[in-house]
N, C-alpha and C positions, 0 to 999 in steps of 0.2 A: 474483582472479576465482574463486581456489579458496577459501572458506568455510564451518568454518574450517580451515586444514591438519594433518593430524593425525600429529604427528612417526613417525621408524620407531622399536620398541620397541631394549634393545638384544639383539638374536640376528640372526642373519644367513641369513635364512630361504631365499634362495632356492632352489628342486629345482632351477635353471640351474647353480649353481654344486656340485652337490653331484655328479653325476656323472650326475641322472639325466633322463633324455634322455625327452618326453612324443613318444607314439605319433600320428603319422601318418597317415589314410588308409589310405596306400600300406603302408603296415609293418603292420599290423592283422593281415592276414589270417596270415603268415606268423610273430607275436609270441603268446608265449601267457605270458608275464611281462617285467615291465618288471626293467630289473638288480636289483631289489631280492629280485625272489622273488616281486611278488607284481601280479597284473595290474589295474591303473589305470582299470578300466571308466571312471570318470568323464570324465579328461580323457583317454582315447584318445579315447569318444563326442562331446566339445567337439571333438579334433581333426580329427575326421570330416567336420565339418561346413562346414571349405573348400573354398572356389570351386577350381576349376580354374583355374592359371593362364593369363589372358588376353593377348590376341596385344596389343604394342603399336600403340598408336590412330598413326595417321601424321600426325593431329590434334596430338598430343602433343608436346615436345621429344625430340628424341632422346636417350640417354646420353653421357654424354664419351668422346670415344677417351682407353679406359686402356693406358699405355706401359710398359712393363717401369719397374717403381721403379729415377729413378737421381740419392740427391741423400744427404745425408749429415747434414742438418742438424735432421732431427724422427725419431724411434721413430714406425712405424707398425708393430704386434707383434701377432700373437694366443697368443689358448691354444688348444693343441692336447688336449682333455679322452682320457686312453688308450681310450674306449670307441670313437671315432674310429674307432681301428683296423680295430673290424671290421663301419663300415659298407659297403654296397656298393659305390662308390666313392670307398674314406679315399684317394683320391690326389687330390681333385679340394678337398679339406679344407683343403691348405696352398699358396695362389697366393704360391710359395715368390718367384716375379720381383717381386710388390710387398710383400714385408713385410723390417726391417729382425730381427726377431726372433718366434725362435717357445719358448713356455713348455709343458711338454709335464708335464699335469699328473693325478692327483696323484702326489707320495711319500707314504708310509705313517710314522706316525710311534708307536712303541711310550712305552710309559710310562719305562720302561731308559735315554731315548732314542739306540733303535735307527730307525735307519727303514729298510724296506720298498721295495719292488716294489709297485703293487698292482695286481693280476693285470685285463685289459681285459676287460668284459661284449660276449656276444655275439650282442647285437640281431637283425644281421641276415646273420649268418652259424653256417655249420652247424656239427657240433663238429669235425668233418675239417677245414676250412678255417680257422677259427679261429688268430689270431697271440697270442700269450703275448705281456707286455710288453718281456719283448729281447727278439723279434721286429719288434716291431711299432717301440721306441724303433732298431733298428739300420737297418729301413727310412727313416724320417724323418734318421739322419746320414747313409746312402746317398743320397736327394734332393738332403738341403743339399748334398752333393757334385756331383751330379749339375747341379741344374738353379742352384744359388744361393750361391756358397761364399760372400759377404758377413754373412750371414743368421749370426744367433748363435743356437742353443741354447742352453737352457735347463729345471732339473726343478722345478718347483713342487713345494714341499710345503706340506702343510694340505687348507688348502680349508672349502668350511661344511658339510662332512662330517665332515673328517677333524682336525680342531682339539683335542675332547675332548682331547688330552694333553698340548699344550700348557699350558697352564698349572705342572701337576704337572713338564713337564720341567723350566721355564724356570728352577724357584725352588731348582735345585738344583746349585752347582757340577759336582757329581760328572757326573749326568748330562744335563747345558749341556757341559760337554767332549766327552760320548761322541753329543750329537749333533752338535756340530762335526766331531766327526774322521770320524765313521760317514758324515754326507750327502756328503764331499770325497771320500772313496775310491769311495761312490756315481757319485758328476762326473766324479770323473778312468777309471773303471772302464770310460766308456762315453763320453769324449771329451767331453762337452757343457762351455760356455765359461763355465758359473757359475749359482748360484740363487737361487732366489726364494723368499720365506718372505709366506706367505700362512695365520699366522694371523688365521679371523674369528670373536670379536676379545677383544680384552683387553675383559672391562667393570668394571677396576675403575681406582683411579693407579698401586697394587699390582701388577697385571698391568701395566701400563704402563711401570712399571719395570723387570719385569724386559723386558719386551718387550724396549727398549733395552739391557739389560745380555747379553742376548742375538743380538742384531743384531753389536753391537761385536766380541762374542768370536768371531763367522761372518767380521768382518773380521779377523782377524788370521790364517783360515784360506782363505781369498777373500781373496788380497790385489789389491790395485784393477792390479799390472801383470800381471796372468796371471788374473783371474777377473773377471767380473757380476757384484754380489750385488745383489737387488732385495727388496720388498718392497711388498707387493700389499695396500692397505689398506679398510677403510671411507670411504667417505667418508660418513656422517652427522655432523652437527654432533658428535652424542653421543659415538661411538669415538674422531673427531679428540681431544679435551675428556679421552680417558683416558690421553694420550702426550704424550711432548714434541718436540712435531712438528718444533720445530728442529736441535733432536740428533739424534733419527731419519733425519732429512734428508739430514745431514750428513757418515751413515756409509756411505748405500748408493750407489749410483751412481745408480738411475732407484727416483723413491716412485711406485706406479701406483695411482690414485683408483678406489676402485669405485664414478664417479662412476652409478651408476642402482640399481633397486630401492630407490628414494625412497616408491615408491607399491608396495601387492599386497597378500597377503592381512593382511595384520597394520593394514591400515585397514579403518576402517568406511565410507568413501567411495572412490572411484574418483579416478584421478591419473593426469598421463604420469610413468610412472616413471623415467624418463631424461633430463630436463628439462634443457635450457640453466640456466636462472631460473627463477629464483618472482616469483608476482606480488606474496608478501609477504614483506617484508625478514627477515633474517637466518633463514628459512627454507630445508628442505634443496633443491641447484640442486646439478647440475656449478661453475657457477661461482661458488657461494656456499661449497664446498670446496676449490675452489683461492683464494680470499680470503682463508679459515682459514689455509691454511694460511702464505700472503705475508702474515700480519698482521705479522711478522716481519721485517724490509727484506732482512739475512742470508742470506735461505732463498736457493740456488741455484733461480732458477724454474725453469728446463729439466729440472733434476732430476723433476718433476711431467710425469705422463702422467692423459689424459687416461681415465678409461673408457668404452665404451662396448655396449651390451648385442646382440648377434642372434640376440633373440628378445624376445618380447612378451608382458607381459604381461597377463591376461584379467581382465575385470572380468563377472559372471554377471548381468542381469537389468536393463543398464544400457543407454544409448545414449553417453555421452556419460562428462566427466569433473565430478567431484563432484556424485556421482551417491552414492545409497548399494546397494549391490548383498545380490543376494536370498544370503545366507547359508548356505541350505539346498543351493544351485549351486554351495557353492567348497568344491573337496576344501579338506586342511589344511592342502597345501605348495602350496596354486593353483595358476592354468594359466597355465602357460609355453608358448609355441606358438615354436617357429627360426623366425624372418624368411623364411626360401624356405619354410616349408612356411602362410602364410598365408592362400595361392591369389591373390595383388597380384601386377601388372609395376609397374615402377620408380615408372610416374609416370600409376595406378591412378586414376579419376575418384573413386573413394570410398574412399579416402584423406582423412584432412579434416588439412591443418598449422597447427599454431597459431603462429603466426611472434612472438609477447609470449611463449612459451617456448622457441621453439624446438623441440618435439616434433607427431608423428605421432596422429594418431588414425584405428579403423576398425571402426567397429560391426559385425558379422553380423547379418542382420536374420535369417538363417535359423539358427544357435545362439539368439540371442539375447544374443551376447557384446561389449564395448564392449572392443578391444584398444588398451593405447598400448605405443609401439616409435620404436625412429629410423628415419629412411627418406631415400631421397638429398637432400635440401633441410636437413633435422640436421643429416647431418652434412659436409655441406658450410659447415657458417656453425661450427658444431662446430673444424673444423679453421681455417677464418677465429678463430676465438678465440683457438685456439691460439697461433695465429702474431702473433694484432694482440698479446698478453701475452706473449710470450715464452717458451712453457709449451716441453716436449719433445717434446710429442706425443701417439697417441692404440694403446690398444690395444684389443681385443674380446675380450667373452667370448659366445662360444667358436666357433671357425671350425668347426664343421661345421653352425655356424643358417649364414651365410651364401652367394650364389646366385653359382653358379660364373660367372669373369670374359665368359668365353665367352655368356652372357645378356646380357652388358649392365646389370643389375643387380646386381655384387658392390660393396658398399659397403666394404668393406678395401681396395677396386683404385680407389675414388672417393679416398678420407683418401692413397691413396699419390699419386695422378695431383696434387689441390688441395693436399695438403703440402711435396708436390716443384716445386711450379706457383712462381716468380717474384713477389714484394708486388708 
């Protein structure tokens, strides 16, 4: 259906993974700058076109009733960005009752191998009420103890904007050791259960080699009996080709594949950025990422975790996929809008579901922007794909983009239901 397909270049450009939150109309009035310190007027204008959420129609199917998570066979994880601590309602951003793992992001990395806590931006909080990183982490630990002590807490180091020093750090045994030791100290100081390495991304076989050396060293510090060690990695075929997948997966407890951002401002045409299947063989999709990892039958498939975005990629001046969008209207870092800021209810009649690629789209006529995102049906089918292929589960970037469970629109709660259901 999409011809031609333009593969993702060797970079990790998604603004939504960089700790940069797009501005909604509701927050625009009280917001002067983005976390980077500059007002993103274009993306703010784009988000402000979203319509208010509609009331669920009685003619549409009711969302499934979601009970608290009660299973151990599958992972249902969320990444929690530090800036979410200072949103208006941070407690709604982590549905502890319906997740197995929470990743606190992102831990910073210096060139000498030392790590540090990045301070959360204060988008929706006054200076007097702004939470520091330490306070935010303490709140997360406390909520875990109160709401679901089975949830595992991990710190994730790197990310799209924080991976610049990885190449320097991993190339020296001295800085690798400092990285591992300082990271372990940080994890122990805050009583977390483990660590995640989110290097986005090795761009050569040499960097791929050092990536493997790094996680092998981390495994000696974060021993399997006492800690969790995970890696979050770009799911695009070019990125996977730079590492020894079999060896990497064998070292970690879980290998989180970012199976999204297959389309964005780096492509010439619009497309479903987190599709499960591609209409063209051997091109990027979530299922293709898993197949590349499972080419070696010795790989433990239960270690592979499928990534699902809680945001949409937008393409201006097009009405659907496989169309050339207007470069003049596309910001450098693209148009990303949180799932809960699209102005849609879960079963909105304006949502067009592509059953072949298992992806959702929505054309906003007022803004003249077509959005690609995940919805109820795509998550249901992805959960089914996970179970039928003996994969490990699902993770979401990022928790603040989901609808609250009380609205009946939470995708995190939905996958908890389907992954926990009897096959």
